[in-house]
N, C-alpha and C positions, 0 to 999 in steps of 0.2 A: 747648246739646247739639248735637253734630254728627251729621247725619243721613247715613248711607252708603247714597247711591243706587247701584244697580248694575242698568242696563236692559239686558237681552239681548233682540233681537227675531229669531227665527229665520225664514227664508224660503227658497223655492225657489231665487231668484237674486236677490241683494242688488242687484247692478250694475244690473239692468232698473229695479227700484224706483228708489235713488238717481239715476238720470237724471231722474226725475221732480219732485224737489224740491230746493230751494235749500239746501246744507248746506257745512259745512268739514270735510275729513277731520282727525281728531286726529293727534297725532303722538307719539312716543317720544323722548325723549332720551338718549343714551348716549355716554359720555366725549366731551361736547360737540357731538356730531353728532346729528342731527335726523332722523330716518325718517318717512314715513307708516306710521301706526297701520294694524294689519291689518283691524279691523272698527270702530272708532270714529268717530263724525261728532258735529259739533255743529250745531245749528239756531240758535244765536246767533250773532251777528255777534264772533266770537272774532277777534282778530288773526290774519292768515296770512300766510307768504311769498310776495310776489307772483307768483314765477317758478312753485314747486312746487304750491302751493295749498292745502298744508296748514298748521296751526295752528304760530306761533311759541311756543306754550308748550306744553311736556310735560303729557301727560294727567293725570299725578299732581299736577303743580304747579296744573293748570287745574282740577281738582276743589277744591283747596284754597283756591283764587281764587274759588270760586263758579260755575264754569262747568259743565254738566250736558253728559256725554258719553251717547250711545245707541251701544251696539254692535249692529250687523247682521249676522247671520251667515247663511252658505249652510248649509241643512241640507236635503240630497238626500232624506231622508226623505219630502219633500212633492213629490217630483218626480211621483209616481204618484197623486198625490190627484186626483183628478175635480172635484169642487167642495165647497162648505161640506156638503153633506147627506152626501156620501160621508165627509167627514173627522168629521162627529159620529156617524156609524154606526161608525167605527172608534174611536172614543173611548169610545163607549157600549157597544161589545162587550166581553163578559169573555174576557180573552184565555187561550188553553190553556197554563196556567203548567207543565205539564209538559214542553213544546217547550225548556225553558230546560237541560233534561238533555243537551241534542242538540248537541255542538260544532258541527255544520254547521249548525243555527239559529242559536245564538249568533254564530258568525263572520259573520253577514249583517246583525247589528243594529248601529245609530248607538252610538257609544260605549263598548259592550262587547266588540265584535269581536274583542278581542285579550286578553280577560282571563276568557277560558273558566274557566281553573283557579280563579279566585275564584268567578265563579258557580255552578261546580259545587258549591264547599263550602259557598255560602250560597243553595240553589235559592229564589228568590223564589215567594211564594204571593199577593202583594198588592202594590198600586203602593207602598205604604210601603216594603215590604221591597226592592224594586228600586230605589227612590230611595237608601237606604241603600248598597246596593252600590255605586251610582254614587258615593258619597262615599266609601265605604271603599278605592276604587281610586286615590286621588287621595294623594300623599304626606304631608299633614298627618293623614291617617287611616289609612294602611295598616297602622298596628300593630292594629287591630280586625279584619284578615283571620285568620280561623279560631276567631275569639271568637263566644260564643253571641249569637243575637238580642238578648236582655235586655242585655248587656254592649253590644253595639254602639249600642243605642238609649239606653242612657245618655249615651253620649259622642261619637257622631258627628257632632252638630250644634253643639258647643262650639268654639268658635274656638280654635285650638293657641296656646300661650302662645309659640313660637317663632316664630310669623309663616309658619311653613311652609303652602304651599298647599294648600286645602281647597276643596270643593263647599259652597256654601252651602246649605240647605234648600231656599229657593225655586227655584234652577237643579237641585237633584237632581230634585224633583219634576216639574218641567218636562219634563227630558231622559227621566224614566222614564215619562212620559205619551207622549213622543214615540216611544220603544221599543215603548211597546203598540201606538200606533197602526200604526208599522212591522210588527210581527208579525202583527197583525190584517190587515193589507194582503196580507202575504206569503201567509197562509191563505187569503185569497179565491179 
């Protein structure tokens, strides 16, 4: 049984962090040419191009061969977080859900800034609903826009048969929580 691992770690500045640890950037192969992957790195001793420094194996092939890639993503939402106590306070604070009705607020928020029209149709009142909004703005679940919460909930986490891109539940919940943190931080 193949286990699909997909680890993303969001941070304020990935480059500062990656300077501290030994790693090999992942690569992407397209039409026989390799380029450096935007976010993926390996902590294993994967073969790498000596001059470029990134892996000689495309990230998809590397996964099939058992190499484990971790994606480190810059998330500016963390730039204004003072410390762990501040972050915990923002996580634990119930957001003012009614703020999602306001375009000028939504346009400031991570991942949904350009999707006010969808947010307005499906005003979230919980972390779960916000996570589902994040999923339905992706191509694989766009057909759920305008449906009822019950219809969305029944289909949103099912992998599309045609392979179109969709957000996994774990990603959606993680990003929904980041949006709540950002919204609560704006309200402080």
